[in-house]
C-alpha positions as CSV (number, residue, x, y, z in Angstrom):
1,M,122.9,73.1,121.5
2,T,124.0,71.6,124.9
3,K,122.4,68.5,126.2
4,Q,121.9,68.5,130.0
5,F,121.4,65.4,132.1
6,T,120.3,65.5,135.7
7,R,121.1,62.6,138.0
8,S,117.5,61.3,137.6
9,D,117.9,61.6,133.8
10,I,121.0,59.4,134.0
11,D,119.3,56.8,136.2
12,E,116.4,56.6,133.7
13,L,118.7,55.8,130.7
14,T,118.8,52.3,129.4
15,Q,121.6,50.2,130.8
16,R,123.7,50.0,127.6
17,Y,123.2,53.7,126.7
18,R,124.2,54.7,130.3
19,A,127.3,52.5,130.2
20,N,128.4,53.9,126.9
21,L,127.8,57.5,128.0
22,I,129.5,57.3,131.4
23,N,132.4,55.3,130.2
24,S,133.2,57.9,127.6
25,L,133.4,60.8,130.1
26,S,136.8,59.9,131.6
27,G,138.4,60.6,128.2
28,F,141.2,58.7,126.5
29,K,142.5,55.8,128.6
30,S,145.3,53.3,128.3
31,A,144.7,50.1,126.3
32,T,146.3,47.3,128.2
33,L,146.2,43.5,128.1
34,V,146.3,41.7,131.5
35,G,148.2,38.4,131.3
36,T,147.4,35.8,133.9
37,T,147.6,32.0,134.5
38,N,145.9,29.6,136.8
39,G,148.8,27.2,136.4
40,N,147.3,25.3,133.5
41,T,145.6,27.9,131.2
42,N,147.1,31.3,130.2
43,N,144.4,34.0,130.1
44,L,144.3,37.5,128.6
45,A,141.9,40.4,129.1
46,I,141.7,43.9,127.8
47,V,141.3,46.7,130.4
48,S,141.3,50.5,130.2
49,S,141.6,51.2,133.9
50,V,145.4,51.1,134.6
51,V,146.6,54.2,136.6
52,H,149.9,55.4,138.1
53,V,150.0,55.0,141.9
54,G,153.6,55.7,142.7
55,A,157.2,55.6,141.4
56,N,159.1,54.6,144.6
57,P,158.1,51.8,144.9
58,P,156.9,51.5,141.3
59,L,153.1,50.9,141.7
60,L,150.3,50.7,139.2
61,G,146.6,50.4,140.1
62,M,143.8,48.7,138.1
63,I,140.1,48.7,138.6
64,M,138.3,45.4,137.9
65,R,134.6,44.9,137.6
66,P,132.6,43.3,140.4
67,H,133.3,39.6,140.9
68,T,129.5,38.7,140.7
69,V,130.2,36.4,137.7
70,V,133.2,34.3,136.8
71,R,136.1,36.5,135.9
72,D,139.2,34.4,135.1
73,T,141.6,37.3,135.2
74,L,140.7,38.5,138.7
75,S,140.5,34.9,140.0
76,N,144.0,34.2,138.6
77,I,145.4,37.4,140.1
78,K,144.0,36.5,143.5
79,Q,145.1,32.9,143.3
80,Q,148.6,33.4,141.9
81,G,149.5,36.9,143.1
82,F,151.3,37.8,139.8
83,Y,150.1,39.2,136.5
84,T,151.4,41.2,133.5
85,L,150.4,44.4,131.9
86,N,151.1,44.7,128.2
87,H,150.6,47.8,126.0
88,V,148.3,47.3,123.0
89,S,149.7,48.2,119.7
90,T,147.7,50.1,117.1
91,D,148.6,47.3,114.7
92,W,146.5,44.7,116.5
93,V,143.7,46.5,118.4
94,D,141.2,44.0,116.9
95,K,142.9,41.0,118.5
96,A,143.1,42.9,121.8
97,H,139.5,43.8,121.8
98,Q,138.5,40.2,121.0
99,T,139.8,39.2,124.4
100,S,136.8,40.9,125.9
101,A,134.6,38.0,124.6
102,R,133.5,35.5,127.3
103,Y,135.6,32.4,126.6
104,A,135.4,29.3,128.7
105,P,137.8,29.3,131.8
106,D,139.9,26.5,130.2
107,E,140.2,28.3,126.8
108,S,143.2,30.5,126.4
109,E,142.4,34.0,124.9
110,F,146.0,34.0,123.6
111,E,145.2,31.1,121.3
112,A,141.7,32.3,120.5
113,V,142.8,35.7,119.2
114,G,146.2,34.8,117.8
115,L,148.6,36.4,120.3
116,T,151.6,34.7,121.8
117,P,152.3,34.0,125.5
118,Q,155.9,34.8,126.5
119,F,157.6,34.0,129.8
120,S,160.7,35.3,131.4
121,E,163.0,33.1,133.4
122,S,162.0,34.7,136.7
123,F,158.3,35.5,136.2
124,S,155.4,33.1,136.3
125,A,152.6,35.1,134.5
126,P,152.6,35.3,130.7
127,F,153.6,38.4,128.8
128,V,152.3,39.2,125.3
129,K,155.2,38.7,122.9
130,E,153.7,41.1,120.4
131,S,153.6,44.0,122.9
132,Q,156.4,46.6,122.8
133,I,156.0,47.6,126.5
134,K,155.4,44.8,129.0
135,M,155.4,44.8,132.8
136,G,155.4,42.0,135.3
137,L,153.7,42.8,138.6
138,K,153.2,41.3,142.0
139,V,150.0,42.2,144.0
140,A,150.8,44.7,146.7
141,Q,147.3,45.6,147.8
142,H,143.8,44.6,146.9
143,F,140.5,46.0,148.1
144,T,136.8,46.5,147.2
145,L,135.4,50.0,146.4
146,L,132.0,51.4,147.2
147,N,130.3,50.1,144.0
148,E,131.8,46.6,144.5
149,T,134.4,47.1,141.9
150,E,137.9,45.9,143.0
151,M,141.1,47.8,143.0
152,V,144.3,45.8,142.5
153,I,147.6,47.6,143.1
154,G,150.7,45.9,141.8
155,E,154.4,46.5,142.2
156,I,156.4,46.3,139.0
157,R,158.9,43.5,139.3
158,E,160.0,43.3,135.7
159,L,159.9,45.9,132.8
160,H,160.6,45.1,129.2
161,M,160.6,47.8,126.5
162,P,162.7,49.0,123.5
163,E,165.7,51.0,124.6
164,N,165.2,53.5,121.8
165,I,161.9,54.8,123.2
166,I,163.5,55.9,126.5
167,D,165.0,59.4,126.4
168,K,167.8,60.8,128.5
169,D,165.6,61.8,131.5
170,G,163.8,58.5,131.6
171,Y,160.7,59.5,129.7
172,A,159.2,56.5,127.8
173,D,157.8,57.7,124.5
174,I,154.9,55.3,124.2
175,E,153.8,56.9,121.0
176,K,157.0,55.6,119.4
177,A,155.9,52.2,120.5
178,N,152.6,52.6,118.7
179,T,150.7,52.2,121.9
180,A,146.9,52.6,121.4
181,C,144.4,54.2,123.7
182,I,140.7,53.7,124.3
183,S,137.7,56.0,124.7
184,G,134.4,54.6,126.0
185,L,134.1,50.8,125.9
186,D,135.1,49.9,122.3
187,S,136.7,52.9,120.5
188,Y,140.5,52.6,119.8
189,H,142.8,55.5,118.9
190,S,146.3,56.3,117.8
191,T,147.9,59.4,119.3
192,A,149.7,62.5,118.2
193,R,151.8,64.6,120.6
194,I,150.8,68.3,120.9
195,A,153.6,69.4,123.1
196,Q,156.1,68.4,125.8
197,F,157.0,70.9,128.5
198,A,159.9,71.3,130.9
199,Y,159.2,71.1,134.6
200,A,156.8,73.9,135.6
201,K,157.9,76.4,138.3
202,P,156.0,79.5,139.6
203,G,157.1,82.7,137.9
204,V,159.2,80.9,135.3
205,P,158.2,81.1,131.7
206,L,157.0,77.7,130.5
207,A,159.4,76.1,128.1
208,K,158.9,73.3,125.6
209,K,161.3,70.4,125.6
């Protein structure tokens, strides 16, 4: 039996039910920890809104919730202009999720959840040492969307990952890195590849790699 919701039905749902339902509809999303600093405290926050924007230059976008209350991560990004994106491993999704708790601005989520800040010689924001795939980004563009959420687009300035997960054509096999994904607000998943195809062309039989 199919359940149908009209727009008015959606509007009448309780806040938490509506949030859980609508957040589930976009499907599986990346599980990513955002590393920032205000110069004194290193902060960490879980997000599931990172998207590819472009490869040349290398750009990633990220949706952040409205800045109607104190949000250390967004404040740090605006203040410093640099941040890191770190893939969450299936081995420590509990620690990653715990960063969503509302810690005090001067309390480091790294310390609170048991993850380790790591710095490179040329990048000011903290990476997550335990992460297999980590990126250092500089803010390239920032703007507010129609529902007051904020889009941050960053240019990748550093990339750290195991050499053995990169194949000959540059594809990064994130499944080999045990990268987790998220559905909804709080459900974490491992992945299993179904297929990988060669570049599709009209009139050419589709071939698997």
